[in-house]
C-alpha positions as CSV (number, residue, x, y, z in Angstrom):
1,S,-12.8,-90.3,12.3
2,Y,-14.6,-92.7,10.3
3,T,-13.7,-94.5,7.1
4,N,-16.2,-95.9,4.7
5,T,-15.0,-98.3,2.0
6,L,-16.3,-100.1,-1.1
7,L,-13.9,-103.0,-2.1
8,A,-12.7,-103.9,-5.6
9,G,-15.3,-106.2,-7.1
10,T,-18.1,-105.0,-5.0
11,L,-19.9,-103.6,-7.9
12,V,-20.7,-106.6,-10.2
13,T,-22.2,-105.9,-13.8
14,S,-22.6,-107.3,-17.2
15,N,-19.6,-105.1,-18.3
16,G,-17.4,-106.4,-15.4
17,N,-16.8,-105.4,-11.8
18,N,-15.0,-102.4,-10.2
19,T,-11.3,-102.9,-10.0
20,A,-10.5,-100.4,-7.3
21,P,-12.1,-99.6,-3.9
22,A,-14.0,-96.4,-3.1
23,V,-13.2,-94.7,0.0
24,A,-14.7,-91.9,2.1
25,T,-13.8,-90.4,5.5
26,L,-16.3,-88.8,8.1
27,T,-14.8,-86.7,10.9
28,V,-16.6,-86.1,13.8
29,I,-15.7,-83.4,16.3
30,P,-16.8,-83.1,19.8
31,L,-19.9,-80.5,20.4
32,I,-18.7,-77.2,21.5
33,P,-21.3,-75.9,23.9
34,S,-22.9,-72.4,23.4
35,T,-21.8,-69.6,25.7
36,P,-24.7,-68.3,27.2
37,P,-25.7,-64.4,26.5
38,T,-24.9,-61.8,29.1
39,L,-27.0,-58.8,30.1
40,G,-25.7,-55.3,31.3
41,K,-27.7,-52.2,32.2
42,V,-27.2,-48.5,33.0
43,F,-29.0,-45.2,33.6
44,E,-27.8,-42.3,32.0
45,P,-27.5,-39.8,33.6
46,S,-27.4,-41.8,36.7
47,T,-28.7,-38.8,39.1
48,I,-31.6,-36.8,38.2
49,N,-33.8,-34.2,40.0
50,V,-37.2,-35.2,41.1
51,N,-39.5,-35.3,37.8
52,G,-36.2,-35.4,35.7
53,I,-35.6,-37.7,32.8
54,S,-32.9,-40.7,32.7
55,T,-32.4,-43.1,29.8
56,L,-32.4,-46.8,31.0
57,T,-30.4,-48.8,28.3
58,I,-30.1,-52.7,28.7
59,T,-27.3,-54.3,26.6
60,L,-27.7,-58.0,25.5
61,S,-24.3,-59.7,24.4
62,N,-24.0,-62.8,22.5
63,P,-20.5,-64.4,22.3
64,N,-21.3,-67.2,20.0
65,V,-20.8,-67.9,16.4
66,S,-24.4,-68.1,15.7
67,N,-27.3,-65.5,16.3
68,A,-29.1,-65.9,19.9
69,N,-32.8,-65.7,19.1
70,L,-35.1,-64.8,21.9
71,S,-37.2,-67.7,23.0
72,S,-39.3,-65.6,25.4
73,P,-40.0,-61.7,25.8
74,L,-37.4,-60.0,27.9
75,V,-39.2,-58.0,30.5
76,D,-37.7,-55.5,33.0
77,T,-39.7,-54.4,35.6
78,L,-38.9,-50.8,37.1
79,P,-38.3,-50.5,40.9
80,N,-41.2,-48.7,42.7
81,S,-41.6,-45.0,42.1
82,V,-39.7,-45.1,38.9
83,V,-42.0,-45.1,35.6
84,I,-41.7,-44.8,31.9
85,A,-41.5,-41.0,31.0
86,A,-44.3,-39.1,29.1
87,I,-42.3,-39.3,25.9
88,P,-41.0,-42.9,26.2
89,N,-38.6,-42.9,23.2
90,A,-38.4,-46.7,23.5
91,S,-36.2,-48.2,20.9
92,T,-34.0,-51.2,20.1
93,T,-30.9,-52.3,18.0
94,C,-31.6,-55.9,18.2
95,S,-32.6,-57.4,14.9
96,G,-36.0,-58.9,14.3
97,S,-39.5,-57.6,14.2
98,D,-42.0,-56.3,16.6
99,G,-40.9,-53.2,18.4
100,P,-40.1,-52.8,22.3
101,I,-43.1,-52.0,24.5
102,A,-43.1,-49.3,26.9
103,V,-46.4,-47.7,28.1
104,V,-46.3,-44.1,29.5
105,G,-46.7,-44.3,33.3
106,G,-45.8,-47.9,33.3
107,T,-43.3,-50.0,34.9
108,N,-42.3,-52.5,32.4
109,L,-40.0,-52.6,29.4
110,T,-40.6,-55.6,27.1
111,L,-38.4,-56.9,24.1
112,P,-40.4,-59.4,22.2
113,A,-39.3,-62.8,21.4
114,G,-39.2,-62.0,17.8
115,R,-35.9,-60.4,18.4
116,S,-32.4,-61.6,18.3
117,I,-28.9,-60.8,19.2
118,P,-26.3,-61.1,16.2
119,A,-23.6,-63.5,16.5
120,N,-20.2,-62.2,18.2
121,S,-21.8,-59.1,19.0
122,S,-24.4,-57.1,21.2
123,C,-27.7,-55.1,20.8
124,S,-29.4,-52.8,23.3
125,V,-33.1,-51.7,24.2
126,S,-33.3,-48.2,25.7
127,V,-36.5,-46.2,27.4
128,D,-36.8,-43.1,29.0
129,V,-37.8,-43.1,32.6
130,T,-38.6,-40.5,35.6
131,A,-39.5,-40.4,39.2
132,A,-41.5,-38.1,41.2
133,S,-40.0,-38.8,44.7
134,D,-36.4,-38.4,45.5
135,G,-34.3,-41.6,46.7
136,S,-32.1,-44.3,45.4
137,Y,-33.5,-46.9,43.2
138,T,-32.1,-50.2,42.1
139,N,-33.3,-52.0,38.8
140,T,-32.4,-55.7,38.6
141,L,-32.7,-58.3,35.9
142,L,-32.3,-61.6,37.4
143,A,-30.3,-64.5,36.2
144,G,-32.4,-66.7,33.6
145,T,-34.5,-63.5,32.5
146,L,-33.0,-63.5,29.0
147,V,-34.1,-66.8,27.4
148,T,-32.5,-67.5,24.0
149,S,-31.5,-70.5,21.6
150,N,-28.0,-70.0,22.8
151,G,-28.9,-70.1,26.3
152,N,-29.9,-67.8,29.2
153,N,-28.1,-65.1,31.3
154,T,-26.2,-66.8,34.2
155,A,-25.7,-63.4,36.1
156,P,-28.0,-60.7,37.1
157,A,-27.9,-57.2,35.9
158,V,-28.0,-54.2,38.2
159,A,-28.3,-50.4,37.7
160,T,-28.9,-47.7,40.1
161,L,-30.8,-44.4,39.6
162,T,-30.4,-41.5,42.2
163,V,-33.1,-38.9,42.3
164,I,-32.4,-35.8,44.4
165,P,-34.7,-33.2,45.5
166,L,-35.4,-30.4,43.2
167,I,-33.3,-27.4,44.3
168,P,-35.7,-24.2,43.8
169,S,-34.4,-21.9,41.2
170,T,-33.0,-18.4,42.4
171,P,-35.0,-15.8,40.4
172,P,-33.1,-13.6,38.2
173,T,-32.4,-9.9,38.9
174,L,-32.0,-6.7,37.0
175,G,-29.9,-3.6,37.0
176,K,-29.4,-0.4,34.9
177,V,-27.3,2.5,34.4
178,F,-27.2,5.6,32.0
179,D,-23.6,6.5,31.0
180,P,-22.9,9.2,31.3
181,S,-25.6,9.9,33.9
182,T,-25.5,13.8,33.0
183,I,-25.7,15.2,29.2
184,N,-26.4,18.3,27.7
185,V,-29.8,19.0,26.0
186,N,-29.8,16.8,22.9
187,G,-26.6,14.9,24.1
188,I,-26.2,11.1,24.0
189,S,-26.3,8.7,27.0
190,R,-26.1,5.1,26.7
191,L,-28.5,3.1,28.7
192,T,-27.5,-0.5,29.8
193,V,-29.9,-3.0,31.4
194,T,-28.0,-5.8,33.1
195,L,-29.9,-9.4,33.5
196,T,-28.2,-11.7,36.1
197,N,-28.9,-15.2,36.5
198,A,-27.7,-16.9,39.7
199,S,-29.3,-20.3,38.9
200,L,-27.4,-23.5,37.9
201,S,-29.5,-23.6,34.4
202,N,-30.0,-21.0,31.7
203,A,-32.9,-18.6,32.3
204,N,-34.7,-18.5,29.3
205,L,-37.0,-15.6,28.5
206,S,-40.6,-16.6,28.6
207,S,-41.9,-13.1,27.6
208,P,-40.1,-10.1,25.9
209,L,-38.4,-7.5,28.3
210,V,-39.8,-4.2,27.6
211,D,-38.1,-1.2,29.1
212,T,-40.1,2.2,28.4
213,L,-38.3,5.3,28.7
214,P,-39.5,8.2,30.9
215,I,-41.4,10.9,29.1
216,G,-38.9,13.3,27.3
217,V,-36.2,10.7,26.8
218,V,-36.1,8.8,23.5
219,I,-34.2,6.4,21.4
220,A,-31.3,8.4,19.8
221,A,-31.0,8.8,15.8
222,I,-28.4,6.0,15.8
223,P,-29.5,3.6,18.6
224,N,-26.6,1.5,18.5
225,I,-28.8,-1.3,20.2
226,S,-27.0,-4.5,21.1
227,T,-27.1,-7.3,23.4
228,T,-24.9,-10.1,25.0
229,C,-27.7,-12.4,26.0
230,S,-27.5,-15.7,24.0
231,G,-30.3,-16.8,21.6
232,S,-31.8,-15.5,18.3
233,G,-33.9,-12.5,17.5
234,G,-32.3,-8.9,17.8
235,P,-33.2,-6.4,20.5
236,I,-35.6,-3.8,19.1
237,A,-35.2,0.1,19.5
238,V,-36.7,2.6,17.1
239,A,-35.0,6.0,16.6
240,G,-37.2,8.5,18.2
241,G,-39.3,5.7,20.1
242,T,-39.6,5.1,23.8
243,N,-39.3,1.3,24.1
244,V,-36.4,-1.1,24.3
245,T,-37.3,-4.7,23.8
246,L,-35.3,-7.9,24.2
247,P,-37.3,-10.6,22.7
248,A,-38.3,-13.9,24.5
249,S,-36.1,-16.0,22.3
250,R,-33.1,-14.8,24.5
251,S,-31.6,-16.3,27.7
252,I,-29.4,-15.5,30.4
253,P,-26.4,-17.9,31.0
254,A,-26.3,-20.1,34.1
255,N,-24.5,-18.6,37.1
256,S,-23.9,-15.4,34.9
257,S,-25.1,-12.1,33.5
258,C,-26.0,-10.5,30.1
259,T,-26.9,-7.0,29.0
260,V,-28.9,-5.1,26.4
261,S,-27.9,-1.3,25.6
262,V,-28.9,1.4,23.6
263,D,-28.2,5.1,23.0
264,V,-30.8,7.7,24.1
265,T,-31.2,11.7,24.2
266,A,-33.5,14.2,25.6
267,A,-34.5,17.7,24.0
268,S,-35.3,19.4,27.3
269,D,-33.3,19.7,30.5
270,G,-34.5,17.8,33.5
271,S,-34.0,14.9,35.7
272,Y,-35.4,11.6,34.3
273,T,-36.0,8.3,36.3
274,N,-36.2,5.0,34.2
275,T,-37.9,2.2,35.9
276,L,-38.3,-1.5,35.3
277,L,-40.9,-2.8,37.7
278,A,-40.8,-6.0,39.6
279,G,-41.9,-8.9,37.5
280,A,-40.9,-7.0,34.2
281,L,-38.3,-10.0,33.6
282,V,-40.2,-13.2,33.1
283,T,-38.2,-16.5,32.8
284,N,-38.4,-20.1,33.2
285,T,-36.4,-19.7,36.6
286,G,-38.8,-17.0,37.8
287,S,-38.9,-13.2,37.7
288,N,-37.0,-10.2,39.2
289,Q,-38.6,-9.7,42.6
290,S,-37.4,-6.0,43.0
291,P,-37.8,-2.9,40.8
292,V,-34.7,-1.3,39.3
293,F,-34.0,2.4,38.5
294,A,-31.6,4.6,36.9
295,N,-31.5,8.6,36.7
296,L,-30.4,10.8,33.7
297,S,-29.9,14.5,34.2
298,V,-30.4,16.8,31.3
299,T,-29.0,20.3,31.4
300,S,-29.1,23.5,29.2
301,P,-25.5,24.6,28.1
302,I,-24.1,27.6,29.9
303,T,-23.2,30.7,27.9
304,P,-20.1,32.1,29.1
305,P,-20.2,35.9,30.0
306,T,-18.9,38.4,27.4
307,T,-15.5,39.9,28.2
308,P,-15.3,43.9,27.6
309,P,-12.7,44.9,25.3
310,P,-9.4,46.6,27.1
311,P,-9.7,50.5,27.2
312,G,-8.4,52.2,24.2
313,T,-9.3,49.4,21.9
314,T,-11.8,49.7,19.3
315,T,-14.5,47.2,18.9
316,P,-15.0,46.2,15.4
317,I,-18.5,46.8,14.2
318,T,-20.2,43.4,13.3
319,S,-23.6,42.4,13.0
320,S,-23.5,41.7,16.8
321,T,-22.6,45.2,17.7
322,I,-25.1,47.0,15.4
323,P,-28.0,48.3,17.8
324,T,-31.2,46.8,17.8
325,L,-34.5,48.7,17.5
326,S,-35.0,49.0,21.2
327,E,-31.6,50.3,21.5
328,W,-32.0,53.1,19.0
329,A,-35.1,54.0,20.9
330,M,-33.1,54.5,24.0
331,L,-30.4,56.4,22.1
332,I,-32.9,58.9,20.5
333,L,-34.4,59.3,24.1
334,S,-31.2,60.0,25.6
335,S,-30.5,62.7,22.8
336,L,-33.8,64.4,23.3
337,L,-33.1,64.5,27.1
338,V,-29.6,66.1,26.5
339,L,-31.2,68.7,24.3
340,V,-33.9,69.5,26.8
341,G,-31.3,70.1,29.4
342,V,-29.2,72.5,27.3
343,S,-32.3,74.5,26.3
344,R,-33.2,75.2,29.8
345,I,-29.5,76.2,30.8
346,H,-29.6,78.5,27.8
347,R,-32.9,80.1,29.2
348,K,-31.6,80.7,32.6
349,V,-28.6,82.5,31.3
């Protein structure tokens, strides 16, 4: 602590001198050294498939009461085989001008010297990366890589990215059934097509799935079409038509299945086979490898036989008991034969 004093009488003028001293104190404290900034880094996710995407994030921390201004660019060089993704999405939360630099297919991420780390805070710089070969890749920023007005990082920052071989997707499969499988002419059966996905990711339809009904089978007057497959865009089935369509905007959940269903009918009896060929279902995880079939049997109603009335009972005359024209002809012919027979008997007598 330093005291500066002007004594009484120090100031001498034509009007007199100062009668009291003037005093001022200066306090000087020891210089508190700046705490160097630190670095941290992480890949998210830390494990990807070959040609997958991971986001590399570098965190710059400044524990000081003043901003830490970058004196030199911070350059992170990726390990061999790891490169900047086709869409880098490079960004930073560090204050200042000039954006981070990351070139598609390149191996460097650069934060310009014009940026700074806020006081008592942190900021980050991020970029999307990928790798075409499987393996374990370690990304390191050495001590002294971050150079600022408050000092340099004293410890390295390390992150590891694991790239695993791409597991081939299992192609989806199809199944179908008519319920009931046998109906009368003009009856109703519900056709259900089941789409199954054994892959670890959703199977998104790349093209519409179109099921064409066999000739003679049509969509019922009230189709009641529905689907449990996720996505947008409803299934299509027009009353009297022959196509059932699940749009390409739908998908089959991972390790699961979904269905599309519709009511159908037929005006003629017979046996009808409905087929979806191999390759009819096209998705991002492949196409169905085998065809799928379902059979619908359509029968004519059987008219029960007429039971004759018991003896001694009178059958009421109804429109159904009145003889037809052909029946009247048979009656007249029978009567004529009787008359001819009687006439011949009389002649013999």
